[in-house]
N, C-alpha and C positions, 0 to 999 in steps of 0.2 A: 482608470485610475482610482476612482473611489471604491470598487471592488476590491483592487489590490490592497488598499489602506485598511479597509474593514477586515480583509483575510488575515494580515499580519499584526493589526493593532487590537483586536477584539478577542475576549476569551472564546466565543463560539466560532470565529474564524480561526483561530489557532486549533481548537478542539477539531474541527472538521479536517483542517490540514494534517493533523497527527493521526485522525482515522482514515484519510487516504493514504497517507505513507504507510500505516500499518497493514492496511489491506494490501497494497502492492507488495510488500515484504512477504505476507503470508502466501499471496499468489505465486510468487517466485518460489518460495520453499516448497509448496505443494506440487507445483510444476516439476520441480528437480526431482522430487521424491517420486512422483508418478513416472517420470521418465526413467528413472533409475531402476524402479522395479520392472518396468517394462523390459529394459535391456538386459536385465538379469534373467527374466524368465525365457527370453529366447535362445 
């Protein structure tokens, strides 16, 4: 419970949450880009 309070109420918690969300979005973007290029080349 303390971890969740620290995650959502402190600046370093919100920053790390933002970085995690950003990295997941970039991973989805590059995965879709890669799969799209693979399907076009075949």
